C-alpha positions as CSV (number, residue, x, y, z in Angstrom):
1,M,-34.8,23.0,-60.4
2,T,-36.7,25.0,-62.7
3,R,-34.9,26.5,-65.5
4,I,-36.2,29.8,-66.7
5,A,-35.8,32.1,-69.8
6,I,-36.6,35.5,-69.4
7,V,-36.8,37.8,-72.5
8,T,-38.0,41.8,-72.3
9,G,-39.4,43.4,-75.2
10,A,-41.0,40.1,-75.8
11,S,-44.2,41.6,-77.2
12,S,-42.9,42.2,-81.0
13,G,-40.3,42.5,-83.4
14,L,-36.7,40.7,-82.1
15,G,-38.0,39.8,-78.8
16,K,-41.0,37.6,-80.1
17,E,-38.4,36.3,-82.2
18,F,-36.3,35.1,-79.2
19,V,-39.4,33.5,-77.8
20,K,-40.2,31.7,-80.6
21,H,-36.6,29.8,-81.1
22,I,-36.7,29.5,-77.3
23,D,-39.6,28.0,-77.3
24,A,-38.5,25.8,-80.3
25,G,-35.6,24.5,-78.4
26,A,-32.7,26.4,-79.1
27,S,-31.5,27.1,-75.3
28,G,-31.7,23.5,-74.2
29,Q,-34.5,22.6,-71.8
30,I,-36.5,25.2,-70.6
31,D,-39.0,24.9,-68.4
32,E,-40.9,28.6,-68.3
33,I,-40.3,31.6,-70.2
34,W,-41.0,34.8,-68.6
35,V,-41.9,37.2,-71.3
36,V,-41.8,41.1,-70.4
37,A,-43.4,44.1,-71.9
38,R,-45.8,46.7,-71.6
39,R,-48.6,45.4,-73.8
40,L,-50.7,42.3,-72.0
41,E,-52.5,41.6,-75.0
42,R,-49.6,40.7,-76.6
43,L,-48.0,38.9,-74.3
44,E,-50.8,36.6,-73.7
45,A,-51.1,36.3,-77.4
46,L,-48.0,34.7,-77.2
47,Q,-48.3,32.6,-74.6
48,R,-51.0,31.1,-76.4
49,T,-48.7,30.0,-79.5
50,C,-45.8,28.5,-77.1
51,G,-45.9,24.8,-76.0
52,T,-43.4,26.0,-73.4
53,P,-45.1,27.4,-70.5
54,V,-45.2,30.9,-70.8
55,R,-45.4,33.6,-67.6
56,P,-46.6,37.0,-68.8
57,F,-45.3,40.2,-66.7
58,C,-46.8,43.5,-68.0
59,L,-44.3,45.9,-66.8
60,D,-42.6,49.4,-67.9
61,L,-39.0,48.8,-67.6
62,T,-38.5,52.4,-67.1
63,D,-40.4,51.8,-63.7
64,P,-37.7,51.1,-61.1
65,A,-40.7,48.8,-59.2
66,S,-40.7,46.5,-62.1
67,F,-37.4,45.1,-61.1
68,E,-39.3,44.4,-57.5
69,V,-41.4,42.1,-59.1
70,I,-39.3,39.9,-61.4
71,E,-37.1,39.5,-58.1
72,G,-39.7,38.6,-56.5
73,A,-41.1,36.3,-58.8
74,L,-37.7,34.2,-59.0
75,G,-37.9,34.3,-55.0
76,Q,-41.2,32.6,-54.9
77,T,-40.3,30.2,-57.7
78,P,-38.9,26.9,-56.1
79,G,-35.4,25.7,-57.5
80,A,-35.4,28.7,-59.9
81,E,-32.5,29.0,-62.5
82,V,-32.0,31.7,-64.7
83,A,-30.7,30.0,-67.6
84,L,-31.4,32.5,-69.9
85,L,-31.9,36.2,-69.7
86,V,-32.2,38.3,-73.3
87,N,-32.0,42.0,-72.2
88,N,-33.8,43.1,-75.4
89,A,-36.3,45.8,-74.5
90,G,-35.4,49.4,-75.9
91,F,-36.3,52.3,-78.2
92,G,-34.2,55.2,-80.2
93,V,-34.7,58.7,-81.1
94,F,-33.1,59.9,-84.1
95,G,-31.8,63.6,-84.8
96,N,-30.0,66.2,-82.7
97,V,-30.2,66.3,-79.3
98,A,-31.3,69.8,-78.7
99,M,-34.3,69.1,-81.0
100,Q,-35.7,66.1,-78.8
101,D,-38.0,65.9,-76.1
102,K,-36.0,65.7,-73.0
103,R,-38.4,63.1,-71.7
104,D,-36.7,60.9,-74.4
105,G,-33.2,60.8,-73.3
106,G,-34.0,60.1,-69.9
107,A,-36.1,57.2,-71.0
108,M,-33.6,55.9,-73.3
109,V,-31.2,55.7,-70.4
110,R,-32.9,54.0,-67.9
111,L,-34.8,51.3,-70.5
112,L,-31.3,51.0,-72.5
113,M,-29.0,51.1,-69.2
114,Q,-30.8,51.0,-66.2
115,A,-32.9,48.1,-67.2
116,P,-30.2,45.7,-68.0
117,V,-28.1,46.2,-65.3
118,E,-31.0,46.1,-62.7
119,L,-32.0,42.8,-64.2
120,I,-28.7,41.2,-64.4
121,Y,-28.6,42.3,-60.5
122,R,-31.8,40.4,-60.1
123,A,-30.7,37.4,-61.7
124,L,-26.9,36.6,-60.4
125,P,-28.3,35.1,-57.6
126,Y,-30.0,32.5,-60.0
127,L,-27.4,31.5,-62.6
128,R,-25.7,28.5,-63.0
129,R,-22.8,26.8,-64.7
130,G,-24.4,26.8,-68.1
131,S,-26.6,30.1,-67.9
132,R,-26.4,32.8,-70.6
133,I,-27.1,36.6,-70.8
134,I,-27.7,38.1,-74.2
135,N,-27.5,41.6,-74.4
136,I,-28.9,43.3,-77.7
137,A,-26.4,46.1,-78.4
138,S,-26.4,48.0,-82.0
139,V,-23.6,48.5,-84.6
140,A,-24.4,52.0,-83.4
141,A,-22.2,51.2,-80.2
142,F,-19.0,50.9,-82.2
143,L,-18.5,54.8,-82.9
144,P,-20.3,57.9,-81.6
145,Q,-23.1,58.6,-83.8
146,P,-24.4,62.2,-84.2
147,N,-28.3,61.7,-84.9
148,L,-28.4,58.9,-82.5
149,A,-26.5,60.4,-79.6
150,V,-27.9,59.1,-76.5
151,Y,-28.9,55.8,-78.1
152,S,-25.2,55.0,-79.2
153,A,-23.7,55.9,-76.3
154,A,-26.2,53.5,-74.3
155,K,-25.7,51.0,-76.6
156,R,-21.8,51.3,-76.0
157,F,-22.4,51.2,-72.3
158,I,-24.3,47.6,-72.9
159,L,-21.1,46.5,-75.3
160,D,-18.5,47.4,-72.7
161,L,-20.4,45.8,-69.8
162,S,-21.8,42.8,-71.5
163,R,-17.6,42.0,-72.6
164,S,-16.2,42.8,-68.8
165,L,-19.2,40.7,-67.5
166,D,-17.9,38.0,-69.4
167,A,-14.5,38.1,-68.7
168,E,-15.9,38.1,-64.9
169,L,-18.0,35.3,-65.3
170,G,-16.5,33.1,-68.0
171,G,-14.8,31.0,-65.5
172,S,-17.8,29.6,-64.2
173,D,-19.1,28.8,-67.7
174,I,-21.5,31.8,-67.4
175,H,-21.3,33.9,-70.4
176,V,-22.5,37.1,-71.6
177,T,-23.0,38.0,-75.3
178,A,-23.5,41.5,-76.6
179,V,-25.2,41.1,-80.0
180,C,-25.0,44.2,-82.1
181,P,-27.3,44.0,-85.2
182,K,-27.9,46.5,-88.1
183,F,-31.7,48.1,-87.8
184,M,-34.6,45.5,-88.3
185,Q,-37.8,46.3,-89.9
186,T,-39.4,46.4,-86.5
187,E,-41.5,48.8,-84.5
188,F,-38.7,50.2,-83.5
189,L,-38.8,52.6,-86.5
190,D,-42.7,53.8,-86.1
191,T,-41.6,56.5,-84.4
192,P,-37.8,57.6,-84.8
193,G,-38.3,61.3,-84.3
194,D,-36.5,62.8,-86.8
195,A,-37.7,60.3,-90.0
196,T,-34.8,62.0,-92.2
197,A,-32.0,61.0,-89.9
198,A,-33.6,57.9,-89.5
199,R,-33.7,57.4,-93.6
200,A,-30.1,58.4,-93.8
201,M,-29.3,56.2,-90.9
202,T,-30.8,53.0,-92.0
203,A,-29.2,53.0,-95.7
204,I,-26.8,50.6,-94.7
205,G,-29.4,48.3,-94.8
206,F,-31.7,45.9,-92.4
207,E,-31.2,42.7,-90.5
208,R,-34.2,40.2,-90.4
209,A,-35.2,39.8,-86.7
210,D,-35.9,36.0,-87.0
211,R,-32.2,35.3,-88.2
212,V,-30.8,37.6,-85.6
213,A,-32.4,36.0,-82.5
214,A,-31.5,32.4,-84.3
215,R,-27.8,33.4,-85.0
216,A,-27.5,35.3,-81.2
217,L,-28.7,32.3,-79.4
218,R,-26.2,30.0,-81.4
219,A,-23.7,32.7,-80.3
220,S,-24.5,32.8,-77.0
221,R,-24.5,28.9,-76.6
222,R,-21.0,28.6,-77.8
223,G,-20.1,31.5,-75.1
224,Q,-18.8,34.0,-77.3
225,S,-18.6,37.7,-75.8
226,L,-19.5,39.6,-78.9
227,Y,-21.7,38.7,-82.0
228,I,-21.9,40.9,-84.8
229,P,-24.3,39.0,-87.7
230,S,-23.7,40.8,-90.9
231,L,-20.1,40.6,-92.5
232,D,-20.1,44.2,-93.7
233,M,-20.6,45.6,-90.3
234,K,-17.9,42.7,-89.0
235,A,-15.8,44.8,-91.3
236,Y,-16.9,48.0,-89.7
237,Y,-16.1,47.2,-86.4
238,V,-12.7,46.3,-87.7
239,A,-12.6,50.1,-88.9
240,S,-13.9,51.4,-86.1
241,R,-11.4,50.1,-84.0
242,V,-8.1,51.4,-86.3
243,L,-9.2,54.9,-87.6
244,P,-9.3,58.1,-85.9
245,Y,-12.5,59.2,-84.7
246,K,-12.7,62.1,-86.9
247,T,-11.5,60.0,-90.0
248,A,-14.6,57.8,-89.6
249,L,-17.1,60.5,-88.7
250,A,-16.2,62.2,-92.0
251,A,-16.4,58.6,-93.9
252,E,-20.0,58.7,-92.6
253,R,-20.7,62.2,-93.6
254,A,-19.0,61.6,-96.7
255,L,-21.4,58.3,-97.5
256,G,-24.3,60.4,-96.1
257,I,-25.2,57.9,-92.9
258,I,-25.0,60.9,-91.0
């Protein structure tokens, strides 16, 4: 049996932190870590820092052919078992939809929604009792967010998908965890689109990527379907469940977040 951890968006930021923690044993015995991103040189650099064998996949997950590559590799690996799948790859564009490049919306839909679904389908035949899936959602998933409309809608999709899948698979001790962090100081914010909107929305504060990765892996081991790292965002989540949307939206406007 070859126990595999697959991490997308692994070349930097949160994905890279997941790889470090998995390599250090945070997910138990892992025989290979498969790292997926577009920048091969960064994946190879990451490979050199790990004690666990790392297999780099230089792929663009907005390209449907990339999923066939992963599926083919799993099929060619003797005794392949996907012990952990981390759907982390993503990007977001801030600002009014009408002002955005039309290509950005489609790319977000493909990367944030289609890619996790496709990879989950590819991994399903290789999941075993104790396997885990971590899907990176966001606090933006809690309410529809003007100036982050496509991104927040996509993350809501991931949140709902994760909780439904966890209910379906949990009886087999296969659990799916949606992780909803705040923004982090990563390359995600290097090209935000509308910088003014990005500054307003990140006024809620940032989280440390290393801490989010470590705690998300712990929540996954425990079989939690939802993990919100910060206390203030846990309170925000509760409020989002009870307040009418217009009331919550008015509160965000009053705080200058949108």
